[in-house]
C-alpha positions in Angstrom: -3.1 -41.8 2.5 0.4 -41.1 1.7 1.5 -38.1 -0.4 2.5 -39.0 -4.0 6.1 -39.3 -4.8 7.1 -38.9 -8.3 8.5 -42.5 -9.7 11.8 -41.2 -10.5 12.3 -40.1 -6.8 10.7 -43.5 -5.3 13.7 -44.5 -3.3 14.5 -41.1 -1.5 10.8 -40.6 0.1 12.3 -40.4 3.4 14.1 -37.0 2.6 12.3 -34.0 4.0 12.4 -31.8 0.9 11.8 -33.1 -2.6 11.4 -31.5 -5.8 8.0 -31.4 -7.3 8.7 -32.8 -10.9 5.4 -30.8 -12.2 3.2 -28.1 -11.3 -0.2 -28.7 -9.8 -2.7 -28.5 -7.1 -2.4 -30.2 -3.5 -5.4 -32.1 -2.9 -7.3 -30.0 0.1 -4.4 -27.6 0.5 -3.8 -24.3 -0.9 -3.1 -23.4 -4.3 -0.3 -23.7 -6.0 1.0 -20.3 -7.3 0.7 -20.3 -11.2 4.1 -21.9 -13.4 5.0 -18.1 -14.1 5.4 -17.0 -10.0 7.9 -20.1 -9.4 11.5 -19.5 -9.6 13.5 -21.2 -12.3 15.0 -24.4 -10.8 18.1 -23.7 -13.4 18.6 -20.2 -11.7 18.7 -21.2 -8.2 21.7 -22.3 -6.4 21.2 -25.8 -5.6 21.4 -25.7 -1.4 19.1 -22.9 -1.0 15.9 -24.6 -1.3 16.3 -28.5 -2.4 19.7 -28.5 0.2 23.0 -30.2 -1.7 22.6 -33.8 -0.9 24.9 -34.8 2.6 22.8 -37.3 4.3 21.8 -40.7 3.4 22.5 -40.1 -0.1 25.2 -42.6 -0.9 24.6 -46.0 -1.6 27.8 -47.4 0.3 26.9 -46.7 4.1 30.8 -47.2 5.4 30.9 -43.4 3.4 29.2 -40.2 5.1 28.4 -37.1 3.0 31.2 -34.2 3.8 31.1 -30.8 3.5 33.4 -27.8 3.1 33.4 -23.7 3.4 36.2 -22.0 2.1 36.2 -18.5 3.4 37.8 -16.0 1.4 38.7 -12.3 0.5 38.8 -11.1 -3.1 42.3 -9.8 -3.6 42.1 -9.0 -7.3 38.7 -8.1 -8.6 39.4 -8.5 -12.4 40.7 -11.7 -12.2 38.2 -12.9 -9.9 35.6 -11.7 -12.1 37.8 -14.3 -14.9 37.7 -16.8 -12.5 33.8 -17.3 -12.1 33.4 -17.5 -15.8 34.6 -20.6 -15.6 33.0 -21.7 -11.8 29.6 -23.5 -12.0 27.9 -24.0 -9.0 25.2 -26.3 -8.8 21.8 -25.4 -9.6 18.6 -26.2 -7.8 17.9 -28.3 -11.5 21.6 -29.9 -11.3 20.2 -31.3 -7.4 17.2 -33.0 -8.9 19.1 -34.6 -11.3 21.6 -36.1 -8.8 18.7 -37.6 -6.9 17.0 -38.7 -9.7 20.4 -40.6 -10.6 20.5 -41.8 -6.8 17.2 -43.4 -6.8 17.6 -44.3 -10.2 21.2 -46.2 -8.9 19.4 -47.7 -5.8 16.7 -49.1 -8.0 18.8 -51.1 -10.4 21.5 -51.9 -7.4 24.4 -49.7 -8.7 27.1 -48.2 -7.3 27.8 -45.3 -5.6 27.1 -42.1 -7.4 30.1 -39.8 -7.2 29.0 -35.9 -7.3 30.9 -33.0 -6.1 28.2 -30.3 -5.7 29.4 -26.8 -5.2 27.8 -23.1 -4.4 28.9 -19.7 -3.9 28.0 -16.4 -1.4 29.1 -13.3 -0.6 29.1 -11.4 2.1 28.0 -7.8 2.8 31.4 -6.2 2.3 32.1 -8.4 -0.8 29.0 -6.8 -2.6 29.1 -3.9 -0.8 29.9 -1.9 -4.4 27.2 -2.9 -6.0 24.5 -1.9 -3.3 24.0 -5.2 -1.3 24.3 -3.6 2.4 22.5 -6.2 5.1 24.9 -5.5 7.6 27.3 -7.7 9.1 26.3 -10.4 11.9 29.2 -9.1 14.3 27.6 -5.8 14.9 24.5 -8.0 15.4 26.1 -10.3 18.2 25.0 -8.6 21.5 21.3 -8.5 19.8 21.5 -12.2 19.0 22.3 -13.4 21.9 25.5 -14.6 21.0 28.0 -15.0 24.5 30.4 -17.1 23.8 34.1 -16.2 21.7 34.1 -15.8 18.5 36.5 -17.1 15.4 39.1 -14.5 14.3 37.9 -15.7 10.8 34.4 -13.8 11.4 35.8 -10.7 11.7 33.6 -8.4 9.2 36.0 -7.5 7.8 37.8 -10.3 6.2 35.2 -12.3 4.7 34.2 -11.5 1.4 32.4 -14.7 0.5 32.3 -18.2 1.0 32.4 -21.2 -1.4 30.6 -24.9 -0.5 32.0 -28.2 -1.5 29.5 -31.4 -0.7 30.5 -34.8 -1.4 30.4 -38.5 -0.7 33.9 -38.8 0.8 36.9 -36.9 2.6 39.1 -37.2 -0.1 36.3 -36.4 -2.9 35.8 -33.2 -1.1 39.5 -32.4 -0.8 39.7 -32.8 -4.4 36.9 -30.4 -5.1 38.1 -27.9 -2.6 41.7 -28.0 -4.6 39.8 -27.8 -8.2 38.0 -24.6 -7.0 41.5 -23.3 -5.2 42.8 -23.6 -9.1 40.3 -22.3 -10.5 40.8 -19.4 -8.5 44.0 -18.9 -8.2 45.9 -15.4 -7.6 42.6 -13.5 -7.6 41.6 -14.3 -3.7 43.4 -15.3 -0.5 41.5 -18.2 1.6 40.9 -17.3 5.3 39.9 -20.3 6.4 38.6 -23.9 5.2 36.0 -25.6 7.8 35.0 -29.1 7.3 31.9 -31.4 8.5 30.7 -34.4 7.6 27.4 -36.5 8.4 27.6 -38.9 11.3 28.6 -42.5 10.8 26.7 -45.8 11.4 23.3 -45.4 13.0 23.9 -42.0 13.8 24.0 -41.3 10.3 21.1 -37.5 10.1 21.5 -37.2 13.6 23.1 -34.1 15.4 25.6 -34.3 17.9 23.2 -34.5 20.8 21.9 -37.6 19.0 18.5 -36.1 17.4 17.4 -36.6 13.9 18.0 -33.4 12.4 16.2 -31.4 9.2 12.7 -32.7 10.6 11.0 -29.8 10.3 12.4 -28.4 6.8 9.8 -26.4 5.0 8.1 -27.5 1.6 7.8 -24.4 -0.8 4.7 -24.6 -2.9 4.6 -25.6 -6.5 8.7 -26.3 -6.2 8.9 -29.1 -3.7 6.3 -32.1 -2.8 5.0 -32.1 0.7 4.8 -34.5 3.1 1.7 -35.0 5.4 1.6 -32.2 7.5 4.9 -30.4 6.3 4.7 -27.0 6.9 4.4 -25.1 3.5 5.0 -21.3 2.4 5.2 -19.6 -0.9 8.5 -19.7 -2.5 9.6 -15.9 -1.8 9.6 -17.2 1.8 13.1 -18.3 0.8 13.6 -17.2 -2.7 13.6 -13.4 -3.6 11.7 -11.9 -6.1 8.5 -14.2 -6.0 5.5 -13.9 -3.6 6.4 -14.5 -0.1 9.0 -12.4 -0.2 7.8 -9.3 1.9 9.2 -6.9 -1.1 7.0 -8.3 -3.7 4.3 -8.5 -1.0 3.9 -5.2 -0.8 4.4 -3.6 -3.8 4.1 -0.1 -3.2 7.4 0.1 -1.1 10.9 -0.5 -2.5 11.6 -3.5 -5.0 14.3 -5.9 -5.3 17.2 -4.8 -7.5 16.9 -7.3 -11.1 20.1 -8.7 -9.8 19.1 -10.0 -6.7 15.8 -12.4 -8.2 16.4 -15.6 -7.4 18.9 -15.3 -5.1 18.5 -15.9 -1.5 20.3 -13.9 2.0 22.0 -17.1 3.4 23.1 -17.6 7.5 26.2 -19.3 8.3 26.9 -20.1 12.2 29.4 -22.2 13.8 27.7 -23.8 16.8 29.4 -25.7 19.5 27.4 -28.4 21.2 28.7 -29.2 25.0 27.4 -33.4 24.4 29.0 -33.7 27.5 26.9 -31.2 29.7 23.8 -32.0 27.7 24.3 -35.9 28.6 24.9 -35.1 32.3 21.7 -32.6 32.4 19.4 -35.2 30.8 20.9 -37.7 33.0 20.6 -35.7 36.5 17.0 -34.5 35.6 15.8 -38.0 35.1 14.6 -37.7 39.2 12.6 -34.6 38.1 11.0 -35.6 35.1 7.3 -34.8 36.6 8.6 -31.3 36.2 8.5 -31.2 32.9 4.9 -32.3 32.1 1.8 -31.1 33.6 0.3 -34.8 33.5 2.9 -36.9 35.3 -0.6 -39.3 36.0 -0.9 -39.9 32.2 2.1 -42.0 31.9 1.2 -45.7 31.5 2.9 -47.7 32.3 5.3 -45.9 34.2 8.8 -45.1 33.4 10.7 -48.4 34.5 14.1 -47.0 35.2 16.2 -43.8 34.8 17.4 -44.0 31.2 13.5 -43.6 30.3 13.3 -40.8 32.1 16.2 -39.1 31.1 14.8 -39.5 27.3 11.7 -38.2 28.2 13.7 -34.9 29.7 15.6 -34.4 26.8 12.4 -35.3 24.5 10.5 -32.6 26.4 13.1 -29.9 25.8 13.8 -30.5 22.1 10.0 -31.2 21.3 11.3 -34.7 19.3 12.7 -38.1 20.3 16.0 -39.1 19.2 14.2 -41.3 16.4 12.5 -37.8 15.1 9.2 -38.6 16.6 7.4 -35.6 17.5 6.4 -35.4 21.6 3.1 -34.0 20.7 2.0 -37.5 18.7 4.3 -39.9 21.0 3.6 -38.5 24.3 5.8 -40.3 27.0 8.3 -43.0 24.5 10.0 -42.9 21.6 7.4 -44.3 18.8 10.2 -44.7 15.4 7.1 -45.3 13.7 5.7 -41.6 14.1 9.4 -40.6 12.9 8.2 -41.7 9.2 7.8 -39.0 6.5 4.1 -38.8 6.5 3.9 -39.0 10.2 6.7 -37.1 11.6 5.0 -33.7 10.7 1.3 -34.8 10.8 0.4 -32.9 14.2 -0.2 -30.0 15.3 -0.2 -29.2 19.2 -4.3 -28.7 19.9 -5.3 -30.9 22.2 -9.0 -32.3 22.1 -11.3 -30.2 24.4 -8.8 -27.5 24.4 -9.9 -24.5 22.8 -6.4 -22.2 23.0 -2.9 -23.4 22.7 -1.7 -25.7 25.1 1.8 -27.2 26.5 -0.1 -30.7 27.7 2.3 -32.6 25.7 4.8 -30.4 24.5 6.5 -28.0 26.6 5.9 -24.0 25.1 9.7 -23.1 25.0 10.8 -27.0 23.5 13.2 -26.1 20.7 11.0 -27.1 17.9 7.8 -25.5 19.1 10.5 -22.3 19.3 11.7 -22.5 15.8 8.5 -24.1 14.0 5.8 -23.0 15.9 2.2 -24.3 14.8 -1.3 -23.1 15.1 -1.0 -20.2 17.2 -4.6 -18.9 16.1 -6.0 -16.5 17.1 -2.7 -14.7 18.0 -0.6 -15.1 15.1 -1.7 -16.1 11.8 -0.5 -18.8 9.6 0.4 -16.2 7.3 3.3 -14.8 9.6 4.3 -18.1 10.8 4.8 -19.1 7.2 6.9 -15.8 6.8 9.1 -17.1 9.5 10.0 -20.2 7.9 13.6 -21.0 7.0 15.4 -24.0 5.6 17.9 -25.5 7.4 21.3 -27.4 5.7 23.6 -27.6 8.2 25.9 -30.2 8.9 27.8 -31.7 12.1 31.3 -31.3 12.6 34.1 -32.8 15.0 34.8 -36.5 16.0 32.3 -38.5 17.9 32.6 -37.9 21.5 33.7 -41.3 22.7 36.4 -41.3 19.9 37.9 -37.6 20.9 36.1 -36.3 24.3 37.9 -33.5 24.7 37.6 -32.2 21.3 35.2 -29.4 20.4 32.2 -30.6 18.1 29.0 -29.4 17.1 26.9 -27.7 14.4 28.0 -25.5 11.0 24.5 -24.1 10.5 23.5 -22.6 7.5 19.7 -21.6 6.8 18.5 -19.7 3.7 15.4 -16.3 4.0 14.3 -13.7 1.4 15.0 -11.4 4.8 16.8 -12.1 7.2 14.5 -10.4 9.8 11.8 -12.3 9.4 13.6 -15.2 9.3 16.6 -16.3 11.1 17.2 -12.6 13.0 13.2 -13.4 14.2 13.7 -17.1 15.0 16.4 -16.2 17.0 15.6 -12.7 19.1 11.7 -13.0 19.1 11.2 -16.4 19.3 13.9 -18.6 20.4 15.7 -16.0 22.9 12.3 -14.3 23.7 10.8 -16.1 27.5 7.1 -15.1 25.9 6.9 -16.7 23.2 5.2 -18.5 21.6 2.0 -15.8 21.9 -0.7 -17.9 23.9 -2.8 -15.8 25.3 -3.6 -11.9 25.3 -1.4 -11.2 28.2 2.3 -12.2 27.7 3.1 -15.0 29.6 6.5 -16.6 31.0 6.5 -19.8 29.6 9.5 -21.3 32.0 7.1 -21.1 34.9 4.0 -22.3 32.6 5.4 -25.4 30.7 8.4 -26.7 33.0 8.2 -26.2 36.7 11.6 -26.8 37.2 12.4 -23.9 36.3 10.6 -21.6 39.0 13.4 -22.2 41.7 15.6 -20.1 39.1 17.2 -16.5 40.1 18.0 -15.9 36.5 14.4 -15.4 35.5 15.4 -13.8 32.0 15.9 -17.3 31.0 12.9 -19.1 32.0 11.2 -19.2 29.0 13.8 -19.4 26.1 14.8 -22.2 24.2 16.9 -24.8 26.3 19.1 -25.6 23.3 20.2 -22.1 21.7 18.4 -19.4 24.3 21.0 -17.5 24.9 20.2 -14.2 26.5 22.7 -12.8 28.8 22.0 -13.6 32.2 20.9 -11.9 35.3 23.0 -10.2 37.5 22.4 -11.3 41.4 23.6 -9.7 44.1 23.7 -11.6 46.9 24.9 -9.7 49.6 22.1 -7.4 50.0 20.4 -7.5 53.2 17.0 -6.1 54.1 16.7 -6.2 58.0 13.7 -7.0 59.5 11.8 -6.3 55.9 9.9 -8.8 54.5 8.7 -7.4 51.0 4.8 -8.0 50.3 3.6 -9.3 46.9 3.8 -8.3 43.7 6.5 -5.1 42.6 8.7 -3.8 45.3 11.3 -1.0 45.5 14.3 -1.9 47.3 16.7 0.7 48.8 20.1 -1.0 48.4 23.6 0.6 49.7 26.7 -0.5 48.4 28.6 -1.3 51.4 32.2 -0.6 49.6 31.5 2.9 48.3 27.8 3.4 50.6 26.3 4.9 47.5 22.2 4.0 47.5 20.4 2.3 44.4 16.7 2.0 44.2 16.2 -1.7 42.7 12.6 -2.8 41.3 11.3 -5.8 40.5 9.2 -9.0 42.2 10.3 -10.7 45.1 11.1 -14.2 45.0 11.9 -16.6 47.7 15.4 -18.3 47.3 14.9 -22.0 48.2 18.6 -23.0 49.5 17.4 -26.5 50.4 15.7 -27.8 47.1 18.1 -30.1 45.2 17.5 -29.3 41.8 20.0 -29.3 38.5 19.9 -25.7 37.4 19.2 -25.7 33.6 22.3 -24.3 31.2 22.5 -23.7 27.8 24.1 -26.5 25.9 25.2 -24.6 22.3 27.9 -21.8 21.7 28.2 -19.7 19.0 31.8 -19.4 18.0 30.8 -16.8 14.9 29.0 -16.7 11.5 27.9 -14.0 8.7 25.6 -13.0 6.8 25.8 -14.2 3.0 23.8 -13.4 -0.1 23.4 -16.4 -2.4 22.7 -14.8 -5.9 21.5 -16.5 -8.9 23.0 -18.7 -11.3 22.7 -15.6 -14.0 23.5 -12.7 -11.4 26.8 -14.6 -11.2 27.5 -15.0 -15.2 26.7 -11.2 -16.0 29.0 -10.4 -12.6 31.4 -12.2 -14.4 31.7 -10.3 -17.5 30.8 -7.0 -15.8 32.9 -3.7 -17.2 36.0 -2.8 -14.6 33.8 -0.4 -13.1 31.5 -1.7 -10.3 29.1 1.7 -10.8 27.4 1.6 -14.2 25.1 4.9 -13.2 24.9 7.9 -12.1 22.9 9.8 -9.5 23.2 13.2 -8.5 20.5 15.1 -5.6 20.7 18.4 -6.0 19.8 20.5 -2.7 19.0 23.6 -3.1 19.0 26.4 -0.9 15.3 28.2 -2.0 15.5 31.3 0.4 15.6 34.9 -0.6 19.2 36.0 -1.2 19.7 32.7 -3.7 17.6 33.7 -6.5 20.3 33.8 -9.2 22.1 30.8 -8.3 18.5 29.0 -8.9 18.2 30.3 -12.0 21.9 29.4 -12.8 21.1 25.9 -11.6 17.7 25.6 -14.0 20.2 27.2 -17.2 23.0 25.0 -16.6 21.2 21.1 -16.1 21.3 20.6 -19.9 25.3 21.5 -20.3 25.7 19.2 -17.2 24.3 16.7 -18.8 25.6 16.9 -22.5 29.0 17.0 -20.6 28.5 13.9 -18.5 27.4 11.9 -21.5 30.6 13.5 -23.0 33.1 12.3 -20.3 32.2 8.3 -21.6 31.5 6.9 -18.1 27.6 6.7 -18.7 24.9 6.5 -21.4 21.7 8.5 -21.5 19.9 5.9 -19.4 22.5 5.3 -17.3 22.0 9.1 -15.3 19.2 10.5 -12.9 19.0 13.7 -11.4 16.7 14.4 -7.8 16.1 17.8 -6.4 15.2 18.8 -2.7 14.2 22.6 -2.6 14.5 24.0 1.5 13.7 26.8 3.3 13.4 26.3 7.1 11.5 25.8 10.0 8.1 28.3 10.8 9.6 30.9 13.3 8.3 34.4 13.9 6.5 33.9 10.8 4.9 31.3 8.4 7.1 29.8 5.7 6.0 28.2 2.6 7.3 25.0 3.0 10.6 23.2 4.6 11.3 20.7 2.2 9.8 20.3 -1.5 11.1 17.0 -2.9 11.1 15.7 -6.7 12.3 11.7 -7.2 15.0 11.0 -9.2 14.5 10.9 -13.0 16.7 11.0 -16.7 14.4 13.8 -18.0 16.6 17.2 -17.6 13.6 19.2 -19.3 11.5 18.0 -15.8 14.4 19.0 -13.9 14.6 22.5 -15.6 11.2 22.8 -15.5 11.4 22.1 -11.8 13.9 24.8 -10.9 12.4 27.0 -13.2 8.9 26.9 -10.6 11.5 27.8 -7.8 11.1 30.8 -6.2 13.8 32.5 -3.7 11.9 33.6 -0.7 11.6 33.5 3.2 14.2 33.0 5.6 14.5 34.8 8.9 17.4 33.7 11.0 20.5 32.7 9.0 20.5 29.3 9.4 18.5 27.5 6.8 17.1 23.9 7.0 19.6 22.4 5.1 19.7 19.6 7.6 16.0 18.5 6.9 17.2 18.6 3.0 19.9 16.2 3.9 17.8 14.0 5.6 15.6 14.1 2.5 18.5 13.3 0.0 19.8 10.4 2.3 16.2 8.7 2.1 15.8 9.2 -1.4 15.9 6.4 -3.6 19.1 6.1 -5.0 20.6 3.4 -7.7 22.0 0.4 -6.1 24.4 0.2 -8.9 25.2 4.1 -9.2 27.5 6.8 -8.3 25.9 8.7 -5.7 27.1 12.1 -5.4 24.5 14.9 -3.4 25.1 18.7 -4.2 24.2 21.1 -1.6 24.3 24.5 -2.9 23.6 27.1 -0.3 24.6 30.3 1.6 24.1 29.3 4.8 24.6 26.5 8.0 22.5 24.4 9.2 20.5 25.1 12.3 22.5 24.2 15.9 26.7 25.0 14.6 27.2 27.7 17.1 26.1 30.6 15.0 24.3 33.9 16.5 20.9 34.7 15.3 20.0 30.6 15.4 16.4 30.6 16.4 17.2 27.0 16.7 20.2 27.1 18.7 19.9 23.6 20.2 19.2 22.0 17.2 16.5 20.9 14.5 12.8 20.9 15.9 12.4 17.4 13.6 15.9 15.9 15.2 17.5 15.8 12.3 21.2 16.2 12.8 23.5 17.2 9.9 26.7 15.4 11.3 25.5 12.4 11.9 23.1 12.5 8.6 27.4 13.1 6.8 28.6 9.9 8.7 25.5 7.9 7.0 26.0 8.5 3.9 29.6 7.9 4.3 28.3 4.4 5.1 25.9 4.1 2.5 28.9 5.4 0.1 26.9 9.1 -0.7 29.9 11.4 -1.2 28.4 15.0 -0.6 29.8 17.8 -2.0 28.6 21.6 -1.0 29.1 24.8 -3.3 29.2 27.5 -0.8 27.6 30.7 -2.4 29.9 33.8 -2.1 30.3 36.2 -0.4 27.8 35.4 1.9 28.8 32.2 3.4 31.7 33.7 4.5 30.7 37.3 5.4 27.7 35.7 7.3 28.8 32.8 9.1 31.1 32.2 11.9 32.1 29.0 11.0 30.3 27.4 7.6 33.6 26.8 6.2 35.3 24.8 8.6 31.8 22.8 9.6 30.9 22.0 5.8 34.9 21.4 4.9 34.3 18.6 7.9 31.6 16.8 7.0 31.8 16.8 3.3 35.4 15.0 4.2 33.3 12.4 5.9 32.3 11.5 2.8 34.9 11.9 0.0 33.5 14.8 -0.9 34.7 19.1 -0.5 33.6 22.3 -0.2 33.9 24.4 -2.9 32.9 27.9 -3.8 30.5 29.5 -6.4 29.6 33.6 -6.7 29.1 35.7 -9.2 32.6 35.3 -11.0 31.8 31.6 -11.4 28.4 30.7 -11.4 28.3 30.3 -15.2 31.0 26.9 -14.6 28.5 25.5 -12.5 28.1 22.8 -15.4 32.0 22.3 -15.2 32.2 21.9 -11.4 29.4 19.0 -11.5 31.5 17.2 -14.3 34.4 17.1 -12.4 33.0 16.4 -9.2 31.1 13.3 -11.0 34.3 11.9 -12.6 36.6 12.7 -10.0 33.6 10.4 -7.9 33.4 7.6 -9.8 37.2 6.5 -10.8 37.6 7.2 -6.7 34.6 4.5 -6.2 36.2 2.1 -8.7 39.5 2.4 -6.8 37.9 1.6 -3.9 36.7 -1.3 -4.8 39.4 -2.5 -6.7 41.7 -2.2 -3.6 39.5 -2.9 -0.7 40.9 -6.3 0.2 44.7 -4.7 0.1 43.4 -2.3 2.5 41.3 -4.3 4.9 44.6 -6.7 5.4 46.2 -3.7 6.9 43.5 -2.1 9.1 44.7 -0.9 12.3 47.3 0.6 10.5 48.0 4.5 10.2 46.1 5.8 6.7 49.1 7.7 5.7 51.3 4.5 6.0 48.9 2.4 4.0 48.2 5.4 1.6 52.2 5.5 1.1 52.3 1.9 0.0 49.1 1.8 -1.8 50.1 5.4 -3.9 53.3 3.5 -4.8 52.0 0.6 -5.9 49.5 2.2 -8.4 52.3 4.2 -9.6 54.5 1.9 -10.4 51.4 0.2 -12.0 50.8 3.4 -14.2 47.3 3.9 -12.6 45.2 6.9 -13.9 42.6 9.1 -12.4 40.3 11.6 -13.2 41.7 14.9 -11.3 39.1 17.4 -10.6 40.4 20.8 -9.1 39.4 24.2 -8.2 41.7 26.5 -7.1 41.7 27.2 -3.2 39.2 30.3 -2.5 39.3 29.7 0.9 42.4 30.5 3.5 42.2 28.3 6.8 45.1 29.3 9.6 45.7 26.5 12.7 42.6 27.2 14.3 40.4 26.7 11.3 42.5 23.4 10.8 41.4 22.2 14.3 37.8 23.2 13.4 37.6 20.9 10.6 39.1 18.2 12.6 36.7 18.5 15.4 33.8 18.2 12.6 35.6 15.6 10.8 35.6 13.5 13.9 32.3 14.4 15.5 29.5 12.0 15.5 26.4 14.1 16.7 26.0 18.0 16.5 25.8 19.0 20.5 27.0 21.3 23.2 30.7 19.4 23.7 31.4 19.7 19.8 30.2 23.4 19.7 32.1 24.1 22.6 35.5 22.7 21.1 35.3 25.3 18.0 37.8 28.1 17.7 37.1 30.8 17.0 39.2 32.0 14.1 40.4 35.5 12.9 40.8 37.6 9.7 39.0 37.5 6.7 38.4 33.4 5.0 38.5 34.2 1.5 42.1 34.9 -0.1 43.0 38.3 -1.1 42.5 37.4 -5.1 38.7 36.1 -5.0 37.9 39.4 -2.4 38.9 41.0 -5.7 36.4 39.3 -8.1 39.1 37.0 -9.8 37.5 33.9 -11.4 38.2 30.6 -9.4 39.8 28.0 -12.1 38.6 24.6 -12.9 40.3 21.5 -14.5 39.6 18.1 -15.2 42.5 15.8 -16.5 43.4 12.3 -16.8 46.5 12.0 -14.8 48.7 9.7 -12.4 47.1 9.0 -9.5 47.7 11.6 -6.7 48.4 10.6 -2.8 45.6 12.8 -1.8 43.1 11.1 -4.1 45.1 7.7 -2.8 44.7 8.8 0.9 41.0 9.9 0.2 40.2 6.1 -1.3 41.8 4.5 1.6 39.7 6.6 4.1 36.5 5.6 2.2 37.3 2.0 2.5 38.1 1.9 6.2 35.2 3.9 6.9 32.7 1.5 5.2 34.1 -1.5 6.7 33.4 -0.5 10.0 
């Protein structure tokens, strides 16, 4: 029985994703979510779950759907936001209307439906300042198994976003691209435009190897009408903020920010297809067709020629015939009747009489069985497999091979999911490139050996069970001149002593021996898809785009301050002052005018030390962020200064707690460490833990991670003890705070009542700095590789000419730095971890580190003024920007 298609879509029944016009329950299937639990199609951009139409949509067969991808960087944030107000992306509701219009036009015999559709998405760098950070694909390149040379456009510092434009012809796409260019004008710079088009004529709907594409798309319950047997998932598997989204399904964990709801994570990849190599491979493998099935005797009637054999080899590797019919149903010959909408997915991989997963008809490592796995019970649940589903909406690129045989061609791959780790990353690393997936036994099985016997002759065994189309883990290095004299290895694992003939160095190599038959005339499989780069993007909802277009000039509308307070015995006066000052700090921050009452949150971590000769009452004591200052004051009042044995304290543990705190995505993030001691292992004497924190928390590494996340660290060094009792505390804190864009400042009995003014100054200065970073990122990154001083000089001139003003917080320079001290600061600033190598570089600094006036009790001067941006401030924002782009 066929699935009922809404009458307004009756001529599009072959489409793999058809919108559900009404919400209901699928007969015999799982309950469809209530309407309240479904995304509103008017909020979701059009390509995410329905797919912007590209193939077999237009009525004139002489036309192929075309698509352009415009990769851009933002030059002027304010102008870009203004342009967003006039940019109108295609919604999923718009796609539904377009499909209905196309079906109606076909019904009436009308002409082409002339539509231009667009969608916008932003990279990690493009959204950095609103808190989105999924990382850059370039950083995951080796992890994902990409071995090919990447196009320069995919450098993570060069893309802020992408706009796609789809239409029925290249002329219409070009017109749409020009409209987009006119809309965004001087606000951006286009880095590159990539174009693709559906293949013409009889190849329409097929990728360049000749196989029907997009057959295994998932259907979202309640949003699309499933075909028989089509894989289904809850809406949140693709769309953030709904059941199926792993964060929504875990209510006790962190939740999505409001602006992420109705969005999706998009992956773009430029994949080159070696069509000639593929065709040659299946042709040469035709004579070995029996190695691609465990039941060659079932081929009836026998294959009549090499073409039939080669087609079977290709289908075994792909998992489908060129028509789209699954090899699980059409075992040995293509049957287009099994490629229809109600048959193409109406199967699983079970075989009557066989209880466990089997490769009887479809190899375990075939492409479709790797990327769209089914029925792996009892080893993997349906829920787990559903969570791995992605929606693919790519398009071929390049001319036909018979037209331009030497030119590059392939697929501009696009997919969507609510969690990259569950979707694209899992499919790429956990499924396609994993020799042992799918899971078919309690003990891991290498499916190259189990399913495709021809692979048993290969030496690079780690490629045996991978997806033969896209699998691409690095190949094993084979040393072919190691000779074992008169030693025949036994079966099982062996260890060989190998001597390098050039250096005479000896190596022990452990592994499994495999005899190589050099006379076997078998064609060695290769991978036929090469990645030339890509990026992760976030596709915001249409309401979020509207909100961003009208956002104020600052991208950080809230303020989070995390206090880390040393609660050991010597800190009693500073704890009391912090408690007394918290209300004043809050009031003064409000009077600054940058934040409203509910925008400000304060958190607290009190710390003491790890147990040494005697027990300690606590290591760290954490208090969550709150906007209720009376709670903060009560928490401080309850603190008692006690414990502490050696001079260093567990500030490294408090820093780790701060790093892991529940920071607001839309906040200026400031951490204030108040202490008179150093962390452990910085080289101080009387350190009970000279080699490092017992919990392996490294303050140098933590400062680097804070800098990457945009958390600014300030340290209030409590005098006179910090300078008197530590040999290197001043240099250490000056170095690690500089990593984050913060500073080491001074707190003593003469200025302890200035604590409130100091905090307000820090917050105001940091807020303006964060705004300047967001507004100048594009200009700075264009000069990545130049000296920081050169970039800062030029940018300072530009900002000065524009009359840019900036809150400037200053405090009298209490500490003195001679050349040795300055060298120490540089060592800590550049250090990546706290170890003996770094400590050995630290010099002993002679003399008193506190300037003479302040040794006599003079009160440091604190000022906060709005004035022309200084060179130092520009240099700091350049350093921040470059740091965060790594």
